[in-house]
N, C-alpha and C positions, 0 to 999 in steps of 0.2 A: 504493500500500500504506500503510495507516494504522499508526502506532505508538501504542498506547494503554496507559496505566499506571494502576495503583491504588496508593495510598500507605497502608501500615499504620503505626499509631502516628504519625499525621501531625502532631499538635500544631497550631500556628498556620500551618503550611505552608511552612517553609523549604525542605525538599526538593522539595515540589510546585512551588514558585515557580521554583526552579532548573531543574527538568525542563522546565517550560513555556517558560522562556527559551531552552532548547535545542530548542524546537519538538517536544516530546513532549506529546501530548494526555493530560493527567491527568483521569481520569473522576471520581474520588472519593477521599476520604481517610477513614480510620477512626481514631477515638480515643475513649477513655472519658472524657476531660476535656471536658465540654460548654462550659466557659468559653473553649475555643479556637475554637468554631464560627464566631463572628462574623468574626474575622480571617482564618480559613481561607477561608471562602466569599467574603468581601468582596474579598480580594486575588487570588484564584485562579479565581473564576468556575466553581467546580465543587462538587459535593455533599460536605457533611460528614456522615458517618455516626457518630452518637453511640452507641457500643456498647462493651461489654466484649469484647475479642477472645476471651477464654476461653469466652464463652457465645454468640458470634455464629455464625450459620449461613451459611457461605460459599456455599452453594447459591444464596442470594439475590443474590449478587454476580456470579455467572457470566454473567447476561444483560446485564451492563453492557458487556462487550467486544463490539465489532462482530464479525460472523461471520468475516470474513477478515483481521482485524487481527493484527499482531504484538503479542502480549500481554506486558506488562511488569508485574512486581510488585516494589515497593520498600518499604523501611521501616527504621526504627531503633527496635528494642525498647528500653524504658527501661534506661538503662545504669548507674544508680546502684549496683546490686549488684556490678558488676564494676569500678567505678572505683577508682583508687588510694586515694582518700579513705576508702572504706568497706571495702576488701579485707581489712584486718586484723581487722575486727570483723564480717565478713560473716555473714549468716544465710541458710542455704540453704532455710529455710522461708518466706523473703520471697516473697510471691505474684508478685513481678516476676521471680524467679529463672528460672522456666521459661516465661516469655512467648515466648521464641524458639521453643519447641516448637509454639506456635500459628501461627507463621509457616510452619512445615512443613505443618501441617494445611491452611493456605490454599493452599500450593503444590500439595498433592495434589489438592485440589478444583478449583482454578482452572487448573491446568496451564499456567502462563505459559511463554513462550519464553525470556524473559530475567528474571533476578532481580538485585536489588542490595540489599545490607544494609550499613548504616554503624553503627559502634558504638565503644566505647572499646577501647583496645589490650589491656587486661587480660583481655577475654573469650576471647582466643585460647588462654589457658592452661587454660580450663575444659572439663570433659567435655561440658557442655551445648552448647558451640560445636563441639567435635570431632564430637559425634553429629550436629549440624546438617549439617556438611559431608558426613559419611558418608551421611546420608539423601538429600542432594541428589545425590550421586554414584550412589547406588542407583537414583534416579529418572532417571538418564541425563543429568545435567547435567555439563558441564565447568566446574569451579570454580576460580577464582583469587581469592586474597586477599592483602592486604599492609597493613602499617602505614604510612600516609602522613603526611608532615609538612605541615600545612596551608599555611604560607607558600609552599611550592613550587607552590601552586595559586591564589595571589592572595588568600589569606585572611590578614589581618593579626594573627594570633594565634599564640602559642607553643603549638600544639595538635597532637597526634598522634592519628590516628583509624584504626581498622580500616575498610577498604573491601573488601567482598566482591562479586564479580560472578560470575554463573553463567549458562550458556546451553545450551539444547538445539540451537542452530543450529550450534555449533562453538566452538572456543577463543576466549575473550574476554579482552582484555588489561586490566590496571589502567590508569587514566587516566595519560597522559603529563604530566610536569611542564610547567607554563606559566611558572614563574618560577624564579629562582635567587637565591642569597644577595646578589648584587650589585644586584638589582632587586626585592627584596621590597616589598610594600605595607606602609607603616609607619603607626604611630599618627598621626603628623603629616599624612600623606597623606589620612587619613580624617576626622579630627575637628578639625584645627587651625582650620579656617575657621568653625566654629560660633560663634554669639554667646556672649559671656561671661555666666555666671550665678554666683551665690553658692551656698554650701551652704544647702540649704533653699529655693532659688529656682526659679522656673519662667520660661521664656521666653514672652513674651506671644503671639508669633506661632506658636509651636510648643509646645503643652502636653506633648509627649513629651520635650522637652528640659528635664527637671527633675532636680534633684539632691537627695539626702537631706540633711536637716539634720545638723549635727555638734555635739557637745557642746563647750563652751569648751576642755576638755582636749584633745580631738581636733583642734580648730582649731590649738592651739599645736603639737601633734605634726606636723600636716601642714605647718605653716609652716616647721618645722625639717627636713622631709624633702627629700631631694635626688633627682632622677631617677636611677634605678638604685641608689639608696642603700638603707639599712636603718635600723632603730631606733637603731643605733649613732651616727647623726648627731644624736640628740636630747640635750638636757640630761638629767642623771641624774634630776632631779625629775619628768620626763615618762615614765620607764620603767614598764612594767607589772611587777608583782612577779615574774612568771615569768622576765623577762629578767634579773633580778638574781641568779637562781640558775644554777648551772653547767649544769643540765639544759636550760635554755632558751636558752643562748648561741648555739646553731646554728640556732634557729628564726627565719629571716629572711624568710619568704615572705608576711608580712602587713605592713600599715601602710607600704607603699612607694609611691613615685611612679613612674608610667610615664615613658618617654622618647620624645620626638617621633620620633627616628630609628630606633627599634626597633619590633618587633611587640609587641602587648599580651600580657599573660598570658591563659590560657584564660578565656573568658567563661563564668562559672558562673551559676547561678540567684541568686547573691548578689553579682553584680558591682557593684551600686550601694552596697554597704557598704564603706566605706573600710577597715575592720578585717578584712574577710573574705578579703583577698588583696592583691596589689600593684595596687590599683585607684585609687590617688590620681591625680588629673589632673596632667599634666606641669607645668603652670604655675599653674593656679588652685588656691585652697585649699579643695578639696572632692574628693569621690569622683566617679566617673563618673556622668553623667546616663543616664536610660533611653534617650534617643536615641543617645547615644554608644555605649552597649552594643550597641544594635541595628545601628548602622553598622559596628562592629567585627565583628559577626556576619555582615556583608555584606548585611543587609536594605537595600533601597532607602529613600531618605529619605521617599518618599511611602507607605510601607507603613502601612496603617491598623490601629492597635491598638485601635480603639474609643474611645468617649468616656470610658469609665471607666478611665483610665490610672492604675494604682496601682503603687507600688514593688514590693510583694510579688507580686501577680498578674502584671503585665506583665513584671517582671524574671524570674519563673519561666518564663513563656512564651518569652521571648527566650533565656534560658540553656539551656533544654531543646531548642531548635531545632537542626536540621541547618543549618549555614551555607548559604544559598542558592547562594553561589558554588560550593560543593562539589557541590551538586545539579546545577548547570549543567555542571560538568566531567564528572560521571558521565553526565549526559544526552547530551552530545556524544560520549562514548565509546560509549554504547549505539547512537547514530545511526550512527557509523562502523562499528561491528560489524555492524549489520544491512545497511548498504550493501555491506560486504565479502561477506556471505553471499548477498544477493539481487541485488546489482548496483545497487540504487537504493532510495531511501526518501524519504518526505516527511512 
């Protein structure tokens, strides 16, 4: 019995890669960002469909599944409208707001046996998500979802995500934890071995291991920054004006160094910017390199991001991705679920 999946909102293929590592055959990924096509196809050996999901005819996708396969449909709709960073200033007219509805449209046409959706935790409070669950249940899926803490699954980030699984085959469980606080994968475990580079530098053997340049002022700031510290470690002359005001005294989530023995902050699309979060290297006077961000997202070191490696584009690709390790854990859970229902799977 074959298990075959299609990945909606696939990006550069983090979720697809993880599923494939779990021996699930991913047939294709769909995304409207054509700049993701190279990395998706190069690393995953499956088709990238460049299309706007709101305009795509899913009838064209039905023939991709084998006749007797267990059909799986997965995806992570763009999460920015539901993230904590944008929630206060949300705009329900944002075209991304209702993209999850097109996931349901795909479900109705493709009729998958198993569904997985990953997203930010904030989406669970929204009617668009509650309606999504109700529609799945109306279509006779048994639905389970939970906010999971990524370090519990071997992902070295202080990151919590919604994981939803739904099945027509029977009750499906949320993935079991693979790690606990005593054996979390840490920043040091992942990036400590990489060659040293300076701010603005590139490693000759690995062009993805490159760091953004810093201004002289930010170089002085990071030199005075301590792992797990804040801007309060700086000399007064280095402070931003906002930190000198009472209203800015509690804002300590930027301009910080990471710690070797801890997990990293959530890897965002701006992880290479020292001032966009606590993205300072634990020891070197620079922000994270593109390679380090990718490794903290659990991409393998040989993942091909193309020859045109840029801070903005490649950083966005990596920050928007589902961590492959989370995809692997979800894939293994789907495998076990199908084995339970059918007695075997391959």
